NURO-106234 format. One line per field, with one value per residue: residue number from 1; residue in one letter; x, y, z of N, C-alpha, C in turn. Coordinates in pm, whole numbers, plus 32768, in hexadecimal, padded with zeros to 4 digits. Each point is the difference from the previous one (the first is absolute). Layout:
// residues N
nr: (NUM / ...)
rest: (A / ...)
nc1: (X / ...)
nc2: (Y / ...)
nc3: (Z / ...)
cac1: (X / ...)
cac2: (Y / ...)
cac3: (Z / ...)
cc1: (X / ...)
cc2: (Y / ...)
cc3: (Z / ...)
***
This chain:
// residues 248
nr: (1 / 2 / 3 / 4 / 5 / 6 / 7 / 8 / 9 / 10 / 11 / 12 / 13 / 14 / 15 / 16 / 17 / 18 / 19 / 20 / 21 / 22 / 23 / 24 / 25 / 26 / 27 / 28 / 29 / 30 / 31 / 32 / 33 / 34 / 35 / 36 / 37 / 38 / 39 / 40 / 41 / 42 / 43 / 44 / 45 / 46 / 47 / 48 / 49 / 50 / 51 / 52 / 53 / 54 / 55 / 56 / 57 / 58 / 59 / 60 / 61 / 62 / 63 / 64 / 65 / 66 / 67 / 68 / 69 / 70 / 71 / 72 / 73 / 74 / 75 / 76 / 77 / 78 / 79 / 80 / 81 / 82 / 83 / 84 / 85 / 86 / 87 / 88 / 89 / 90 / 91 / 92 / 93 / 94 / 95 / 96 / 97 / 98 / 99 / 100 / 101 / 102 / 103 / 104 / 105 / 106 / 107 / 108 / 109 / 110 / 111 / 112 / 113 / 114 / 115 / 116 / 117 / 118 / 119 / 120 / 121 / 122 / 123 / 124 / 125 / 126 / 127 / 128 / 129 / 130 / 131 / 132 / 133 / 134 / 135 / 136 / 137 / 138 / 139 / 140 / 141 / 142 / 143 / 144 / 145 / 146 / 147 / 148 / 149 / 150 / 151 / 152 / 153 / 154 / 155 / 156 / 157 / 158 / 159 / 160 / 161 / 162 / 163 / 164 / 165 / 166 / 167 / 168 / 169 / 170 / 171 / 172 / 173 / 174 / 175 / 176 / 177 / 178 / 179 / 180 / 181 / 182 / 183 / 184 / 185 / 186 / 187 / 188 / 189 / 190 / 191 / 192 / 193 / 194 / 195 / 196 / 197 / 198 / 199 / 200 / 201 / 202 / 203 / 204 / 205 / 206 / 207 / 208 / 209 / 210 / 211 / 212 / 213 / 214 / 215 / 216 / 217 / 218 / 219 / 220 / 221 / 222 / 223 / 224 / 225 / 226 / 227 / 228 / 229 / 230 / 231 / 232 / 233 / 234 / 235 / 236 / 237 / 238 / 239 / 240 / 241 / 242 / 243 / 244 / 245 / 246 / 247 / 248)
rest: (M / A / P / V / T / T / E / A / L / I / L / Q / T / F / P / Y / G / E / T / S / R / I / L / R / L / Y / T / R / G / H / G / L / Q / S / V / I / A / K / G / V / T / R / P / H / S / K / F / G / G / L / L / E / A / F / T / S / G / W / A / T / I / Y / L / K / H / S / R / D / L / Q / V / L / A / A / F / E / A / L / R / S / R / Q / A / L / A / A / D / L / L / R / F / G / G / A / S / L / V / A / E / L / V / L / R / A / S / S / E / E / A / Q / P / H / L / F / E / A / L / T / V / A / L / D / T / L / E / V / A / P / E / A / G / L / E / R / A / I / L / T / V / M / W / Q / L / T / A / M / L / G / F / A / P / A / L / E / E / C / L / A / C / G / R / P / L / D / L / N / E / D / T / R / F / S / Y / T / E / G / G / V / L / C / A / E / C / G / R / A / G / G / G / A / M / L / P / A / R / A / R / A / A / L / Q / A / L / V / R / G / E / Q / A / G / L / E / R / T / L / G / H / W / R / L / L / E / R / Y / L / D / H / H / V / L / E / G / G / S / L / R / S / F / E / F / L / A / R / T / L / A / G / P)
nc1: (1F83 / 803C / 7F8D / 7FCB / 7FFE / 7F9B / 7FEF / 7F7F / 7FDF / 7F81 / 802C / 801D / 7F87 / 8033 / 7FA1 / 802A / 7FDD / 7FF9 / 807C / 804D / 803C / 7FF8 / 805B / 7FEC / 8076 / 7FE6 / 8084 / 800E / 8028 / 7F98 / 7FBF / 7FF6 / 7F95 / 8008 / 7FAD / 7FF5 / 7F70 / 8017 / 7F85 / 8008 / 7FC4 / 8062 / 7FB9 / 7FE7 / 8011 / 8086 / 7FCF / 7F97 / 8007 / 8073 / 8020 / 7FD2 / 7FD9 / 8052 / 800C / 8023 / 8089 / 8035 / 8048 / 7FFC / 8076 / 7FE2 / 806F / 7FFF / 806D / 8029 / 7F8D / 7F9A / 7FE3 / 7FEA / 802A / 7F70 / 8047 / 7FD5 / 7F89 / 8026 / 7F7B / 8014 / 7FED / 7F74 / 7FEC / 7FB4 / 8011 / 807B / 7FF3 / 7FCD / 8066 / 7FA8 / 7FF3 / 8004 / 7FC3 / 7FBB / 7FF2 / 7FF4 / 7FB4 / 7FDF / 8003 / 7FBF / 7FB8 / 7FF7 / 7FEF / 7FAA / 7FE0 / 801F / 7FFD / 804B / 805B / 802D / 803E / 7F96 / 8045 / 8034 / 800F / 8031 / 8036 / 802A / 801C / 8052 / 8036 / 800C / 8026 / 8046 / 8033 / 7FF8 / 8025 / 804A / 8037 / 7FEC / 7F7E / 7FEF / 804D / 7FBD / 7FC0 / 7FFC / 7FC5 / 7FA8 / 7FD2 / 7FF4 / 7FE3 / 7FC4 / 7FF0 / 7FF5 / 7FAF / 7FBE / 8009 / 7FC9 / 7FB2 / 8009 / 7F68 / 8027 / 7F93 / 804A / 7FDD / 808A / 8022 / 800D / 7FBE / 7FB2 / 7FE2 / 7FC6 / 7FA7 / 8033 / 7F99 / 7FAD / 7FD0 / 8015 / 8068 / 7F9B / 7FEA / 8047 / 7FB3 / 8080 / 7FA4 / 8023 / 7FFE / 7F85 / 7FBD / 802B / 7FD4 / 805A / 7FB6 / 8078 / 803C / 7F82 / 8025 / 804B / 7FCC / 8077 / 7FBF / 7FC8 / 7F86 / 804A / 7F85 / 802C / 7F7C / 7FE9 / 8066 / 7FD9 / 7F78 / 802C / 804C / 7F8A / 7FCB / 8069 / 7FF4 / 7F86 / 7FF5 / 7F8F / 7FE5 / 7FD8 / 7FAE / 8009 / 8052 / 7FB8 / 7F95 / 801E / 8014 / 7F99 / 7FD3 / 8037 / 7FD5 / 7F85 / 7FF6 / 8004 / 7FA7 / 7F83 / 8011 / 8009 / 7F92 / 7F8C / 8023 / 7F85 / 8013 / 7FCF / 7FCC / 7FD9 / 803D / 8031 / 7FE9 / 8035 / 8063 / 800B / 7FE7 / 8056 / 8061 / 7FEB / 8001 / 7F9F)
nc2: (F627 / 7FC0 / 802C / 7F97 / 7FDA / 7FAE / 7F78 / 8016 / 7FAF / 802E / 7FD1 / 806C / 803A / 806E / 8053 / 8074 / 8018 / 808A / 8014 / 7FB3 / 7FA7 / 7F83 / 7FE6 / 7F7F / 801D / 7FBA / 8039 / 8025 / 8091 / 7FFD / 7F91 / 7FC8 / 8065 / 8032 / 805E / 8080 / 800C / 806C / 8015 / 7F80 / 8017 / 8056 / 8066 / 7FCB / 7F8A / 800C / 7FCC / 8046 / 7FDF / 7FEE / 802F / 7F9D / 7FA6 / 7FBD / 8080 / 8010 / 8018 / 808E / 7FE0 / 808A / 7FDE / 804C / 7F9C / 7FE5 / 7FBD / 8064 / 800C / 7FE7 / 8087 / 7FE9 / 8058 / 7FFD / 800F / 7F85 / 7FF5 / 7FC3 / 7FFA / 7F88 / 7FC8 / 8021 / 7FA8 / 805A / 7FA7 / 800F / 8076 / 7FDD / 7FA9 / 7FCD / 7F94 / 8061 / 8054 / 7F82 / 7FC3 / 807D / 8019 / 7F8F / 8018 / 8077 / 7FBD / 7FB2 / 805F / 8038 / 7F96 / 7FE1 / 807D / 8037 / 8061 / 7FA0 / 8026 / 7FE0 / 8039 / 7F92 / 8025 / 8062 / 7FC1 / 7FA2 / 8065 / 804A / 7F8A / 7FE4 / 8090 / 8009 / 7F90 / 8024 / 8073 / 7FC4 / 7FA8 / 7F92 / 8038 / 7F9D / 804E / 805D / 7FA0 / 7FC0 / 8062 / 8008 / 7F79 / 8003 / 807D / 7FC6 / 7F91 / 803D / 805D / 7F8F / 7FC1 / 8074 / 8016 / 7F7C / 7FF1 / 7FC9 / 7FB3 / 7FAF / 7FF6 / 8009 / 8011 / 7F98 / 8055 / 7F9E / 7FC7 / 8066 / 7F81 / 7FF3 / 805B / 7F83 / 8005 / 7F88 / 8044 / 7FCA / 807C / 8024 / 8055 / 802A / 8042 / 7FB3 / 7F9B / 801D / 7F8E / 7F9C / 7F97 / 7FA1 / 7F9E / 7FC8 / 807D / 7FFE / 7F8B / 8060 / 803C / 801D / 8059 / 8052 / 7FAB / 7FD6 / 7FDE / 7F95 / 7FF3 / 7FFF / 7FA9 / 7FD6 / 800C / 7FEC / 7F98 / 7FEA / 7FFD / 7FC8 / 7FA4 / 8037 / 7F7A / 8029 / 7FAD / 7F94 / 8045 / 7F98 / 8017 / 806A / 7FDE / 7F8A / 803C / 803F / 7F97 / 7FB1 / 805C / 8017 / 7F89 / 7FEB / 806F / 7FE4 / 7F8C / 7FF9 / 8057 / 8008 / 7F84 / 7FD3 / 8056 / 804D / 7FE2 / 8079 / 7FFC / 7FBB / 8032 / 805E / 7FAB / 7FC4 / 807A / 802E / 7F85 / 8018 / 8086 / 8040)
nc3: (B145 / 7FAE / 7FD1 / 8019 / 7F93 / 801A / 7FD1 / 8029 / 8048 / 8005 / 8081 / 802C / 802F / 8059 / 803C / 7FFB / 8087 / 7FEF / 7FD5 / 8049 / 7FCC / 803F / 7FA9 / 7FFD / 7FDA / 7FAD / 8006 / 7F88 / 801D / 8052 / 7FD6 / 8087 / 8003 / 8085 / 7FD4 / 8017 / 7FE1 / 7FFE / 8051 / 800F / 8065 / 7FD3 / 7FD9 / 7F8E / 804C / 8002 / 8063 / 800A / 8080 / 7FBC / 8065 / 7FC3 / 805D / 7FD9 / 8004 / 7F72 / 7FFF / 7FF5 / 8058 / 8015 / 802E / 806C / 7FD6 / 807F / 8003 / 8037 / 7FB4 / 8055 / 7FFF / 7F7E / 7F96 / 7FD9 / 7F98 / 7FBE / 7FC4 / 7F9C / 8015 / 7FEE / 806A / 8007 / 7F9F / 7FD5 / 7F9D / 804B / 8007 / 7F85 / 8026 / 804F / 7FA3 / 7F91 / 8038 / 803C / 7F76 / 7FC1 / 8061 / 7FDB / 7F91 / 8016 / 8051 / 7FA5 / 7F95 / 802C / 8039 / 7F82 / 7FDA / 7FC2 / 8035 / 8001 / 7F96 / 7FDC / 7F95 / 8002 / 807F / 7FE9 / 7F98 / 804A / 804D / 7FA9 / 7FC4 / 807E / 8029 / 7F9C / 8030 / 807D / 7FB9 / 7FAD / 8080 / 7FBA / 8026 / 7F89 / 7FD5 / 8032 / 8045 / 7F85 / 7FD0 / 8061 / 8012 / 7F92 / 7FFD / 805E / 7FBB / 7F82 / 8036 / 804A / 7FA2 / 7FC5 / 8068 / 7FB9 / 7FF5 / 7F89 / 8017 / 8044 / 7F7C / 7FDD / 807E / 8040 / 8066 / 803B / 7FAC / 7FBD / 8014 / 7F8B / 7FEB / 7FF0 / 7F78 / 8014 / 804E / 8057 / 802B / 8079 / 8023 / 7FF4 / 8051 / 8053 / 7FAA / 7FEB / 8012 / 7FB4 / 8041 / 8005 / 7FCD / 7FEB / 7FDC / 7FA7 / 8011 / 802E / 7F95 / 7FF8 / 8005 / 7F91 / 7FE5 / 7FB3 / 7FBF / 7FAA / 7FF4 / 8071 / 8017 / 7FB0 / 802D / 8081 / 7FC9 / 7FC8 / 8067 / 8036 / 7F7E / 8049 / 800C / 7FCB / 8077 / 7FEA / 803A / 804A / 8072 / 7FDD / 8046 / 7FD9 / 7F83 / 801E / 804A / 7F99 / 7FA1 / 8054 / 8009 / 7F79 / 7FBF / 804C / 7FD8 / 7F82 / 7FC2 / 8037 / 8019 / 7FF3 / 7F9C / 7FBD / 7F79 / 802A / 7F81 / 8043 / 8056 / 7FDB / 7FCD / 8074 / 8026 / 7FAC / 801D / 8087 / 7FB1 / 7FD8)
cac1: (7FEB / 7FBE / 7F8A / 800F / 7F8D / 7FF1 / 7F8E / 7FD8 / 7F6F / 7FCE / 7FD7 / 7F95 / 7FEF / 7FA5 / 8015 / 8061 / 7FDC / 7F87 / 8005 / 805F / 7FFD / 8088 / 7FEF / 8065 / 8015 / 805E / 803B / 805B / 8075 / 8014 / 7FBD / 7F98 / 801F / 7F9F / 7FFF / 7F98 / 7FE8 / 7FE1 / 7FAA / 7FB1 / 7F73 / 7FCF / 7FD0 / 807B / 807F / 8045 / 7FE5 / 7F85 / 7FA3 / 8037 / 8049 / 7FB3 / 804B / 8021 / 802B / 808D / 8020 / 8082 / 7FFF / 806F / 8016 / 808C / 8028 / 8082 / 7FED / 7FFC / 7F89 / 7F96 / 7F70 / 802A / 7FAB / 7FED / 800A / 7FAF / 7FCF / 7FD7 / 7FB8 / 8000 / 7F7C / 7FBA / 7FBA / 7F7C / 7FBD / 8012 / 7FAC / 7F74 / 7FC5 / 8033 / 805D / 806D / 802E / 805C / 8088 / 805A / 8017 / 8070 / 8082 / 8048 / 8033 / 807A / 806E / 8005 / 8040 / 807D / 804D / 806E / 8019 / 806A / 7FBC / 7FE5 / 7FA7 / 7FBA / 7F95 / 7FB3 / 7FCB / 7FB6 / 7F8E / 7F92 / 7FC1 / 7FAD / 7F89 / 7FCE / 7FBC / 7F91 / 7FA5 / 7FCC / 7FE4 / 7F76 / 7FC1 / 8004 / 8093 / 8037 / 8035 / 807D / 8079 / 8031 / 8057 / 807F / 8049 / 8015 / 8055 / 8065 / 8057 / 8041 / 8086 / 805F / 8031 / 8070 / 7FD1 / 7FBA / 8004 / 803F / 7FA3 / 801B / 8051 / 7FE8 / 805C / 8054 / 807B / 8049 / 7FE5 / 7FB3 / 7F79 / 7FCE / 7F99 / 7F81 / 8019 / 7FC5 / 8076 / 7FC4 / 8031 / 801A / 8012 / 8085 / 807B / 7FE6 / 7FE9 / 7FBF / 802F / 7FCE / 7FB9 / 8051 / 802E / 7F97 / 7FA8 / 7FDD / 7F95 / 8025 / 7FC8 / 7F79 / 8018 / 8013 / 7FFD / 8058 / 7FC2 / 8005 / 808B / 8005 / 7FAB / 8051 / 8081 / 7FDB / 7FDD / 8079 / 8029 / 7FBD / 7FA9 / 7F70 / 7FE6 / 7F84 / 8004 / 7F79 / 7FBE / 8045 / 8006 / 8073 / 8070 / 7FF4 / 803C / 8097 / 804F / 7FFB / 805B / 808E / 804F / 8013 / 807D / 8083 / 803D / 7FF5 / 8050 / 7F99 / 7F9C / 7F87 / 7FC1 / 7F77 / 7FC1 / 7FC7 / 7F78 / 7F9F / 7FF0 / 7FAB / 7F7C / 7FCF / 7FCC / 7F89 / 7F8B / 7F8C)
cac2: (7F76 / 7FF3 / 7F85 / 7F72 / 7FD7 / 7F5F / 7FD2 / 7FDD / 7FCF / 801E / 7F92 / 802D / 8095 / 801C / 8084 / 8029 / 8094 / 803A / 800F / 7FB3 / 7F89 / 7FB7 / 7FA1 / 7FAE / 7FE4 / 7FA8 / 803F / 7FBA / 800C / 801B / 7FAE / 8040 / 808B / 806B / 807E / 8056 / 805C / 8070 / 8057 / 7FC7 / 800B / 809D / 800C / 8017 / 7FCA / 7FDB / 7F6C / 7FE4 / 7F7E / 7F7A / 7FB7 / 7F7F / 7F7C / 7F9F / 8054 / 7FED / 807B / 8014 / 804B / 8049 / 7FEB / 8034 / 7FA0 / 8017 / 7F5B / 8004 / 8029 / 7FA0 / 803B / 8054 / 8070 / 7FED / 8076 / 8004 / 7F7F / 7FF5 / 7F76 / 7FB4 / 7F98 / 7FF4 / 7F83 / 8010 / 7F87 / 7FBE / 803C / 7FE9 / 7F6D / 7FDD / 7F9A / 802A / 804F / 7FAB / 7FD1 / 8065 / 8033 / 7F94 / 8005 / 8078 / 7FF9 / 7F8F / 8043 / 8065 / 7FC7 / 7F8B / 8041 / 8059 / 8067 / 7FD5 / 800F / 7F77 / 800F / 7F89 / 800A / 806F / 7FD1 / 7F84 / 803D / 8041 / 7FA3 / 7FC7 / 8049 / 800F / 7F88 / 7FFB / 8059 / 7FD8 / 7F75 / 7FDD / 7FDE / 7F67 / 7FCD / 805D / 7FC3 / 7FC2 / 8072 / 804C / 7FA1 / 7FFE / 807D / 800C / 7F92 / 8032 / 8062 / 7FD3 / 7FB2 / 8062 / 8032 / 7FB1 / 7F88 / 7F93 / 7F80 / 7FA7 / 7FA1 / 7FA7 / 7FA9 / 7FFC / 8050 / 7F9B / 7FA5 / 802F / 7FB7 / 8033 / 7FC2 / 7FD8 / 805E / 7FC6 / 7FD4 / 805C / 8037 / 8070 / 8097 / 802D / 808C / 8024 / 7FE1 / 8056 / 7F95 / 7F75 / 7F7E / 7F8B / 7FBB / 7FAF / 8069 / 8042 / 7F8B / 8026 / 8058 / 808E / 8059 / 7FE2 / 7FAD / 8044 / 7F95 / 802A / 8065 / 8088 / 8026 / 802A / 807C / 8068 / 8028 / 8057 / 8095 / 8031 / 803C / 8059 / 7FBF / 7FD0 / 7F75 / 7FC7 / 7FE3 / 7FAB / 803E / 807E / 8006 / 7FBA / 8048 / 8073 / 7FDB / 7FDD / 807A / 804F / 7FD6 / 8007 / 807D / 8029 / 7FB8 / 7FF9 / 808C / 806D / 7FD8 / 8002 / 8069 / 7FDC / 8064 / 8022 / 7FEE / 7F67 / 8006 / 8046 / 7FA2 / 7F96 / 801F / 8018 / 7F95 / 7FB8 / 8033 / 8029)
cac3: (7FEC / 7F79 / 8001 / 7FAC / 7FB9 / 7FEB / 7FE5 / 8095 / 800B / 8080 / 803A / 8080 / 8029 / 8078 / 8021 / 8055 / 7FFE / 7FB3 / 7F72 / 7FCE / 7FE1 / 800E / 7F9D / 7FF1 / 7F68 / 7FD8 / 7F8A / 7FAE / 801B / 80A2 / 8047 / 8042 / 8016 / 8027 / 7FCE / 800C / 7F8A / 8050 / 7FC8 / 7FA9 / 8029 / 7FF9 / 7F80 / 7FA0 / 8026 / 7F85 / 7FEC / 7FA0 / 8029 / 7FC4 / 8073 / 802C / 8003 / 7F86 / 7F8B / 7FE3 / 7FBF / 8007 / 808E / 801B / 80A5 / 8039 / 8050 / 8062 / 802E / 8092 / 8034 / 7FD5 / 7FB5 / 7F97 / 7FEF / 7F7B / 7FBA / 7F8F / 7FC4 / 7F8B / 7FF8 / 7F79 / 7FF9 / 806F / 8031 / 8052 / 7FFA / 8070 / 8077 / 7FD5 / 802C / 808B / 7FFC / 7FBD / 8079 / 8064 / 7FCC / 7FFE / 8093 / 804A / 7FAE / 8029 / 80A4 / 8003 / 7FDA / 806C / 8057 / 7FEC / 7FA1 / 8036 / 7FA0 / 7FA1 / 7F88 / 7FC1 / 7F84 / 7FDF / 804D / 7FC4 / 7FA4 / 8025 / 804E / 7F9B / 7FB0 / 8054 / 7FF9 / 7F75 / 7FFF / 8042 / 7FC2 / 7F87 / 800E / 7FE6 / 8089 / 8037 / 802E / 8054 / 8079 / 7FD9 / 7FE8 / 8090 / 802C / 7FB8 / 8009 / 809B / 800F / 7FB4 / 8061 / 8088 / 7FC8 / 7FCC / 8078 / 804E / 8062 / 7FCE / 804B / 7FC4 / 7FD5 / 7FAE / 8044 / 8080 / 8048 / 806A / 7FCF / 7F86 / 7F86 / 7F8F / 7FF6 / 7F71 / 7FF6 / 8030 / 8091 / 8060 / 805F / 805A / 7FDE / 8092 / 8019 / 8053 / 7FA6 / 7F75 / 7F90 / 8000 / 803B / 7FBE / 804F / 806B / 8052 / 8039 / 805A / 808A / 801E / 7FDF / 7F7D / 7FD7 / 7F8C / 7F7A / 7F98 / 7F8D / 7F90 / 802F / 7FED / 7F6E / 7FF7 / 8048 / 7FB5 / 7F7D / 803B / 802C / 7F8A / 7FB6 / 7F94 / 802F / 7FF8 / 801A / 8098 / 8022 / 8084 / 800C / 8099 / 8025 / 7FD2 / 803A / 807F / 8002 / 7FDD / 8084 / 807A / 7FE0 / 8007 / 8099 / 803C / 7FB2 / 7FBE / 8067 / 8088 / 8069 / 7FF7 / 7FAA / 7FA6 / 8012 / 7F83 / 8000 / 805D / 7F7D / 7F8E / 8030 / 800E / 7F7D / 7FC0 / 802E / 7FDA / 8064)
cc1: (7FBD / 7F9E / 8034 / 7F73 / 8002 / 7F78 / 7FC9 / 7F76 / 7FD8 / 7FC3 / 7F9D / 801E / 7F9F / 8011 / 8072 / 7FEB / 7F6E / 7FF5 / 8069 / 7FD7 / 8092 / 7FEB / 805D / 8008 / 8077 / 803B / 8062 / 80A5 / 8038 / 7FA9 / 7F83 / 8027 / 7F7C / 800A / 7F9E / 7FE1 / 7FDD / 7F93 / 7FAD / 7F61 / 7FD3 / 7FCD / 8068 / 8079 / 8047 / 7FFA / 7F9C / 7FAC / 801D / 8026 / 7FAD / 804C / 7FEF / 8017 / 8096 / 8013 / 8095 / 8006 / 8085 / 8005 / 8082 / 8022 / 8063 / 7FEF / 8014 / 7F81 / 7FA3 / 7FA3 / 804C / 7F9A / 7FD2 / 7FF8 / 7F97 / 7FE5 / 7FB8 / 7FB1 / 7FF7 / 7F8C / 7FD0 / 7FCE / 7F85 / 7FA6 / 8012 / 7FA1 / 7F6A / 7FD3 / 8048 / 8072 / 8085 / 8035 / 803D / 807B / 8060 / 8039 / 805F / 8071 / 804A / 802C / 806A / 8092 / 802B / 8048 / 8079 / 805D / 8060 / 8022 / 8069 / 7FB5 / 7FEF / 7F9A / 7FA8 / 7F79 / 7F94 / 7FB1 / 7F81 / 7F74 / 7F9B / 7FC0 / 7F98 / 7F67 / 7FAD / 7FB3 / 7F7C / 7F99 / 7FA2 / 7FBE / 7F57 / 7FC7 / 8019 / 809E / 8038 / 804C / 8090 / 8072 / 8029 / 807E / 8088 / 8045 / 8043 / 8089 / 8088 / 8052 / 8039 / 808A / 805F / 803E / 8068 / 7FD2 / 7FB9 / 8013 / 803B / 7FB3 / 8045 / 804F / 7FCB / 8063 / 8055 / 806B / 802C / 7FDA / 7F9A / 7F6B / 7FC8 / 7F88 / 7F63 / 7FF9 / 7FBF / 805D / 7FB3 / 8043 / 802F / 8024 / 807C / 8076 / 7FF0 / 8017 / 7FCE / 8051 / 7FD0 / 7FA2 / 803E / 801A / 7F95 / 7FAB / 7FEA / 7F8D / 8021 / 7FCA / 7F7A / 8026 / 7FFD / 800B / 804E / 7FC9 / 7FF7 / 8088 / 8029 / 7FE3 / 8051 / 807D / 7FDC / 7FD7 / 8082 / 8051 / 7FC0 / 7F96 / 7F74 / 7FEC / 7F70 / 7FE8 / 7F7C / 7FD2 / 8054 / 8014 / 8089 / 8077 / 7FF7 / 803B / 8091 / 8038 / 8008 / 8059 / 80A1 / 8047 / 7FF1 / 8082 / 8088 / 802A / 7FE5 / 8012 / 7FA2 / 7F94 / 7F87 / 7FEE / 7F7E / 7F8F / 7FC1 / 7F7C / 7F83 / 7FE6 / 7FAF / 7F72 / 7FC3 / 7FE5 / 7F9E / 7F7F / 7F92 / 7FD0)
cc2: (7FEF / 7F75 / 7F93 / 7FE3 / 7F74 / 7FEB / 7FCC / 7FBD / 8032 / 7F8E / 8021 / 8093 / 8012 / 808D / 802F / 809E / 801B / 7FDF / 7FA4 / 7F64 / 7FB3 / 7F80 / 7F8E / 7FCA / 7F7C / 801B / 7F8E / 800A / 8016 / 7F97 / 8049 / 807C / 8037 / 8071 / 8055 / 804F / 8076 / 805C / 7FBA / 8004 / 80A0 / 8008 / 802E / 7FCD / 7FCD / 7F56 / 7FE1 / 7F95 / 7F87 / 7F87 / 7F98 / 7F92 / 7FB6 / 806A / 7FF4 / 8077 / 8025 / 8067 / 804E / 8013 / 8050 / 7F9E / 8007 / 7F82 / 801C / 801D / 7F7E / 8029 / 8056 / 8064 / 7FD9 / 808B / 8009 / 7F64 / 8003 / 7F75 / 7FD5 / 7F9E / 8003 / 7F7B / 8001 / 7F8E / 7F9E / 802A / 7FE7 / 7F73 / 7FD5 / 7FA0 / 8023 / 8071 / 7FC1 / 7FD4 / 8051 / 802E / 7F74 / 8009 / 807D / 7FE5 / 7F97 / 804D / 806C / 7FA7 / 7FB2 / 803B / 806B / 807F / 7FC8 / 8003 / 7F66 / 7FFE / 7F8D / 7FE4 / 8078 / 7FCC / 7FA7 / 8036 / 8054 / 7FA2 / 7FC5 / 8049 / 8004 / 7F71 / 8001 / 806D / 7FAC / 7F5B / 7FF2 / 7FC7 / 7F71 / 7FE3 / 8066 / 7FCB / 7FC1 / 8066 / 8040 / 7FA4 / 7FF2 / 8075 / 8005 / 7F97 / 802E / 8071 / 7FE8 / 7FBD / 805F / 8057 / 7FBA / 7F98 / 7F9D / 7F87 / 7F85 / 7F73 / 7F80 / 7F80 / 7FEE / 8054 / 7FBD / 7F97 / 802E / 7FBC / 804C / 7FB4 / 7FE8 / 8060 / 7FC5 / 7FDF / 805B / 8022 / 8046 / 8084 / 8027 / 80A6 / 8039 / 7FED / 8053 / 7FAB / 7F8A / 7F9F / 7F8F / 7FB0 / 7FBD / 8064 / 804E / 7FA9 / 802B / 8060 / 8089 / 803C / 7FB3 / 7F9F / 804D / 7F8E / 8039 / 806A / 8084 / 8048 / 8013 / 8080 / 8076 / 8021 / 805B / 807F / 8054 / 8028 / 8066 / 7FDC / 7FDC / 7F88 / 7FDA / 7FDE / 7FBE / 8053 / 8083 / 8021 / 7FE8 / 8057 / 807A / 7FF1 / 7FFC / 807E / 8058 / 7FCA / 7FF6 / 808A / 801D / 7FBD / 8025 / 808C / 8053 / 7FED / 800C / 806E / 7FD1 / 8074 / 801D / 7FED / 7F71 / 800E / 804A / 7FAD / 7F9F / 8027 / 801C / 7F79 / 7FB5 / 8034 / 8039 / 7F90)
cc3: (7F75 / 7FEF / 7FB0 / 7FBD / 7FE3 / 7FE8 / 807F / 8000 / 80A6 / 8032 / 8078 / 8007 / 8059 / 801C / 8065 / 8015 / 7FBC / 7F69 / 7FAC / 8008 / 800D / 7F96 / 800A / 7F78 / 7FE1 / 7F74 / 7FB2 / 8036 / 8082 / 804D / 805D / 8037 / 803F / 7FE1 / 803A / 7F96 / 8052 / 7FAA / 7F7C / 7FE2 / 7FE9 / 7F88 / 7FA0 / 8018 / 7F80 / 7FF2 / 7FB5 / 8037 / 7FDF / 8066 / 8039 / 7FF3 / 7F7F / 7F90 / 7FF3 / 7FA6 / 801D / 8082 / 8008 / 8090 / 8024 / 8062 / 8053 / 8048 / 809C / 8048 / 7FD7 / 7FA9 / 7F99 / 7FDA / 7F70 / 7FAD / 7F9C / 7FE2 / 7F8A / 7FEE / 7F6F / 7FFE / 80A4 / 8045 / 804C / 7FFE / 807D / 8078 / 7FE9 / 801B / 8077 / 8008 / 7FC5 / 806B / 805D / 7FDA / 8005 / 8070 / 803D / 7FA4 / 8032 / 808F / 8006 / 7FDF / 806C / 807F / 7FEC / 7FA2 / 804A / 7FA3 / 7F91 / 7F73 / 7FBF / 7F8C / 7FD6 / 806E / 7FCB / 7F91 / 8022 / 8047 / 7FA2 / 7FB6 / 8062 / 8004 / 7F7E / 7FE3 / 804E / 7FDA / 7F90 / 7FFD / 7FEB / 8094 / 802C / 8021 / 8059 / 8083 / 7FE0 / 7FDB / 8067 / 803B / 7F99 / 8011 / 8091 / 8014 / 7FAD / 8037 / 8065 / 7FCE / 7FD7 / 806E / 8057 / 806F / 7FB1 / 8047 / 7FB4 / 7FE4 / 7FA5 / 8054 / 808E / 8055 / 8065 / 7FB7 / 7F7C / 7F7D / 7F9D / 8010 / 7F8C / 7FE5 / 8043 / 8093 / 8054 / 8072 / 806C / 7FF2 / 80A9 / 7FF2 / 8043 / 7FAE / 7F75 / 7F83 / 801D / 803D / 7F9A / 806C / 8075 / 806E / 8059 / 8054 / 8088 / 8000 / 7FCF / 7F80 / 7FDD / 7F83 / 7F6E / 7F9C / 7F90 / 7FA7 / 8053 / 8006 / 7F73 / 7FE1 / 8043 / 7FB5 / 7F84 / 803E / 8029 / 7F80 / 7FAC / 7FA1 / 804B / 7FF2 / 8012 / 809E / 801D / 806D / 8013 / 8090 / 8044 / 7FE5 / 8056 / 808B / 8002 / 7FED / 806C / 8072 / 7FD9 / 801E / 809C / 804D / 7FCB / 7FEA / 8086 / 808B / 8060 / 7FE5 / 7FA3 / 7FAB / 801A / 7F88 / 7FF8 / 8037 / 7F90 / 7FA0 / 8032 / 800B / 7F6C / 7FA4 / 803C / 7FDE / 8069 / 806A)
***
């Protein structure tokens, strides 16, 4: 079996046996892949101790589509992103991004998603502290949209009427978008004022927006992902982020 070489980003790593490690990779050419790095913890391992989460580089894989766990032949690290592990909020944001892609992507090659994921982690590594919360929300909504789960924000999901920029709405988690005031009169969904909807539209486009209440946006993102993307599941990184944002 001839190995394949592709750009890859390590999303998750955990021990396997005494000397090996399982890696979850997102690759440019082969989407999401689980690989085993054999003997990685042995002295003088060919991998050189470079297999840490959020590291990107070139992975050489013995790829066989009939099996779930592939074999990693080599990994040439290009960027380690160690700054993400040195700050709790950056680490929490990067973990949330990685967990979303692990839960919602597939083995199908999506080069545009690989690019967006790489840019997202680069952004979180260098974002100024004052704008880090907004940066995390931005990359999370942008990746959610790229994975095919963008919320409907331009028109009412019930009646189909285009919504005015200054129109207050309700956000329906079950429907995956907004309802106009008349259709949402029965109380379905959470209130989403016009300014909050405009901010959410900007976040989905990958643009950092001025957020008046970040707590409300965190709740909306978490509930939307739980209900509409993860089908009743949850991302564990939200709990870590909540504790980090709450402070000591």
